[in-house]
C-alpha positions as a Markdown table, in Angstrom:
| # | Residue | x | y | z |
|---|---|---|---|---|
| 1 | Unk | 34.2 | 18.6 | -34.9 |
| 2 | Unk | 34.1 | 15.1 | -33.6 |
| 3 | Unk | 34.8 | 16.4 | -30.1 |
| 4 | Unk | 31.8 | 18.8 | -30.3 |
| 5 | Unk | 29.6 | 16.1 | -31.7 |
| 6 | Unk | 30.7 | 13.6 | -29.0 |
| 7 | Unk | 30.1 | 16.1 | -26.2 |
| 8 | Unk | 26.6 | 16.9 | -27.7 |
| 9 | Unk | 25.7 | 13.2 | -27.6 |
| 10 | Unk | 27.0 | 12.8 | -24.1 |
| 11 | Unk | 25.0 | 15.8 | -22.9 |
| 12 | Unk | 21.9 | 14.6 | -24.7 |
| 13 | Unk | 22.4 | 11.2 | -23.1 |
| 14 | Unk | 22.8 | 12.7 | -19.6 |
| 15 | Unk | 19.6 | 14.8 | -20.0 |
| 16 | Unk | 17.7 | 11.8 | -21.4 |
| 17 | Unk | 18.8 | 9.6 | -18.5 |
| 18 | Unk | 17.8 | 12.3 | -16.0 |
| 19 | Unk | 14.4 | 12.8 | -17.5 |
| 20 | Unk | 13.7 | 9.1 | -17.7 |
| 21 | Unk | 14.8 | 8.6 | -14.1 |
| 22 | Unk | 12.6 | 11.5 | -12.9 |
| 23 | Unk | 9.6 | 10.0 | -14.9 |
| 24 | Unk | 10.2 | 6.6 | -13.3 |
| 25 | Unk | 10.5 | 8.1 | -9.8 |
| 26 | Unk | 7.2 | 10.0 | -10.3 |
| 27 | Unk | 5.4 | 6.9 | -11.5 |
| 28 | Unk | 6.6 | 4.8 | -8.6 |
| 29 | Unk | 5.6 | 7.5 | -6.1 |
| 30 | Unk | 2.2 | 7.7 | -7.7 |
| 31 | Unk | 1.7 | 3.9 | -7.6 |
| 32 | Unk | 2.8 | 3.6 | -4.0 |
| 33 | Unk | 0.4 | 6.4 | -3.0 |
| 34 | Unk | -2.5 | 4.6 | -4.7 |
| 35 | Unk | -1.6 | 1.3 | -3.0 |
| 36 | Unk | -4.3 | 0.0 | -0.8 |
| 37 | Unk | -3.7 | -1.5 | 2.6 |
| 38 | Unk | -3.0 | -5.2 | 2.9 |
| 39 | Unk | -6.1 | -7.3 | 2.6 |
| 40 | Unk | -8.0 | -4.8 | 0.5 |
| 41 | Unk | -8.5 | -5.8 | -3.1 |
| 42 | Unk | -9.1 | -3.0 | -5.6 |
| 43 | Unk | -12.5 | -3.2 | -7.2 |
| 44 | Unk | -11.7 | -0.5 | -9.8 |
| 45 | Unk | -8.2 | 0.7 | -10.7 |
| 46 | Unk | -6.9 | 3.4 | -13.1 |
| 47 | Unk | -3.2 | 4.1 | -13.7 |
| 48 | Unk | -1.9 | 7.4 | -15.3 |
| 49 | Unk | -5.2 | 9.2 | -15.8 |
| 50 | Unk | -5.0 | 12.8 | -16.9 |
| 51 | Unk | -5.9 | 15.0 | -14.0 |
| 52 | Unk | -6.1 | 18.5 | -12.7 |
| 53 | Unk | -5.7 | 19.0 | -8.9 |
| 54 | Unk | -6.9 | 22.0 | -7.1 |
| 55 | Unk | -6.0 | 22.6 | -3.4 |
| 56 | Unk | -6.9 | 25.2 | -0.9 |
| 57 | Unk | -3.3 | 25.7 | 0.4 |
| 58 | Unk | 0.1 | 24.9 | -1.1 |
| 59 | Unk | 1.4 | 21.4 | -0.5 |
| 60 | Unk | 5.2 | 21.1 | -0.1 |
| 61 | Unk | 6.6 | 19.3 | -3.1 |
| 62 | Unk | 3.1 | 18.9 | -4.5 |
| 63 | Unk | 0.1 | 20.9 | -5.8 |
| 64 | Unk | 0.1 | 24.7 | -5.4 |
| 65 | Unk | -3.0 | 26.7 | -4.5 |
| 66 | Unk | -4.4 | 29.2 | -6.9 |
| 67 | Unk | -3.0 | 27.4 | -9.9 |
| 68 | Unk | -3.9 | 24.6 | -12.3 |
| 69 | Unk | -1.9 | 21.6 | -11.4 |
| 70 | Unk | -2.1 | 19.3 | -14.5 |
| 71 | Unk | -0.6 | 15.9 | -13.8 |
| 72 | Unk | -1.1 | 12.1 | -14.0 |
| 73 | Unk | -3.1 | 10.4 | -11.3 |
| 74 | Unk | -3.8 | 6.8 | -10.2 |
| 75 | Unk | -7.2 | 5.9 | -8.7 |
| 76 | Unk | -8.1 | 2.9 | -6.6 |
| 77 | Unk | -11.5 | 2.0 | -5.3 |
| 78 | Unk | -12.0 | -0.8 | -2.7 |
| 79 | Unk | -14.9 | -1.7 | -0.5 |
| 80 | Unk | -13.8 | 0.8 | 2.1 |
| 81 | Unk | -11.9 | 3.6 | 0.4 |
| 82 | Unk | -11.4 | 5.7 | -2.8 |
| 83 | Unk | -7.8 | 6.8 | -3.2 |
| 84 | Unk | -6.4 | 9.5 | -5.6 |
| 85 | Unk | -2.6 | 9.7 | -5.9 |
| 86 | Unk | -0.3 | 11.9 | -8.0 |
| 87 | Unk | 3.5 | 12.1 | -8.2 |
| 88 | Unk | 3.9 | 13.6 | -4.7 |
| 89 | Unk | 1.9 | 10.7 | -3.3 |
| 90 | Unk | -1.6 | 10.3 | -2.0 |
| 91 | Unk | -3.5 | 13.6 | -2.3 |
| 92 | Unk | -7.0 | 12.5 | -1.4 |
| 93 | Unk | -8.7 | 9.5 | 0.3 |
| 94 | Unk | -12.4 | 9.1 | 0.8 |
| 95 | Unk | -13.8 | 6.7 | 3.3 |
| 96 | Unk | -17.1 | 6.4 | 5.3 |
| 97 | Unk | -15.3 | 8.3 | 8.1 |
| 98 | Unk | -13.8 | 10.9 | 5.6 |
| 99 | Unk | -16.7 | 11.5 | 3.2 |
| 100 | Unk | -16.5 | 13.5 | 0.0 |
| 101 | Unk | -18.3 | 14.0 | -3.2 |
| 102 | Unk | -17.9 | 12.2 | -6.5 |
| 103 | Unk | -19.7 | 13.2 | -9.7 |
| 104 | Unk | -19.6 | 12.8 | -13.4 |
| 105 | Unk | -19.6 | 16.2 | -15.2 |
| 106 | Unk | -19.6 | 14.8 | -18.8 |
| 107 | Unk | -18.4 | 11.9 | -20.9 |
| 108 | Unk | -15.2 | 10.5 | -19.3 |
| 109 | Unk | -15.1 | 13.4 | -16.8 |
| 110 | Unk | -14.9 | 12.5 | -13.1 |
| 111 | Unk | -14.7 | 15.0 | -10.3 |
| 112 | Unk | -13.7 | 14.0 | -6.8 |
| 113 | Unk | -13.8 | 16.4 | -3.9 |
| 114 | Unk | -12.9 | 16.0 | -0.3 |
| 115 | Unk | -10.8 | 17.2 | 2.6 |
| 116 | Unk | -7.3 | 16.1 | 3.5 |
| 117 | Unk | -6.2 | 16.3 | 7.1 |
| 118 | Unk | -3.0 | 18.4 | 7.7 |
| 119 | Unk | -1.2 | 19.6 | 10.8 |
| 120 | Unk | -2.7 | 23.0 | 10.4 |
| 121 | Unk | -6.3 | 21.7 | 9.8 |
| 122 | Unk | -8.3 | 20.3 | 7.0 |
| 123 | Unk | -7.6 | 21.3 | 3.4 |
| 124 | Unk | -10.1 | 21.1 | 0.6 |
| 125 | Unk | -8.9 | 19.1 | -2.5 |
| 126 | Unk | -10.6 | 18.8 | -5.8 |
| 127 | Unk | -9.4 | 16.4 | -8.5 |
| 128 | Unk | -10.8 | 16.5 | -12.1 |
| 129 | Unk | -9.9 | 13.3 | -14.0 |
| 130 | Unk | -10.4 | 11.9 | -17.4 |
| 131 | Unk | -11.3 | 8.2 | -17.0 |
| 132 | Unk | -13.2 | 5.7 | -19.1 |
| 133 | Unk | -16.6 | 4.8 | -17.6 |
| 134 | Unk | -16.8 | 7.8 | -15.2 |
| 135 | Unk | -20.5 | 7.1 | -14.5 |
| 136 | Unk | -19.5 | 3.6 | -13.1 |
| 137 | Unk | -16.9 | 5.2 | -10.8 |
| 138 | Unk | -19.6 | 7.5 | -9.4 |
| 139 | Unk | -22.1 | 4.6 | -8.8 |
| 140 | Unk | -19.4 | 2.4 | -7.2 |
| 141 | Unk | -18.1 | 5.1 | -4.9 |
| 142 | Unk | -21.6 | 6.0 | -3.8 |
| 143 | Unk | -22.5 | 2.3 | -3.1 |
| 144 | Unk | -19.2 | 1.3 | -1.5 |
| 145 | Unk | -18.1 | 4.3 | 0.6 |
| 146 | Unk | -21.2 | 6.5 | 0.7 |
| 147 | Unk | -19.7 | 9.3 | -1.4 |
| 148 | Unk | -22.2 | 12.1 | -2.2 |
| 149 | Unk | -23.3 | 12.5 | -5.8 |
| 150 | Unk | -23.4 | 16.2 | -6.1 |
| 151 | Unk | -25.6 | 17.6 | -8.8 |
| 152 | Unk | -23.9 | 19.6 | -11.5 |
| 153 | Unk | -24.5 | 23.3 | -11.1 |
| 154 | Unk | -25.3 | 25.0 | -14.4 |
């Protein structure tokens, strides 16, 4: 009986350590993907926001097309860019050269749309996030990087 109990605790410990390690790895990948280049200070920053990411084509090791990809995301806004990163890394970056759309669809609901460059051509990416003060994110992104404020289609 003690052998069975001991092996159960060892197995539980191994699975817990693996789950914790995987969670830590994903968080570190997300944070490194949202890191801004040297010399750029973040004006607004959110860590671990609840997000749904929609992509046009499958991303190896990341979001899959034609499915709801629910995850955690980090957002960073500087004077020159807006970055969205999830556990595979940076999924979207809006700048004046790579414009996109940012809008608030309701209380605490932020939608960011843009294109990501890939070897096989541009790919549309849409991120729906739950953040505090979503209206402020839209105003700042429009003022800083010229992101379009698309009207909500009803």
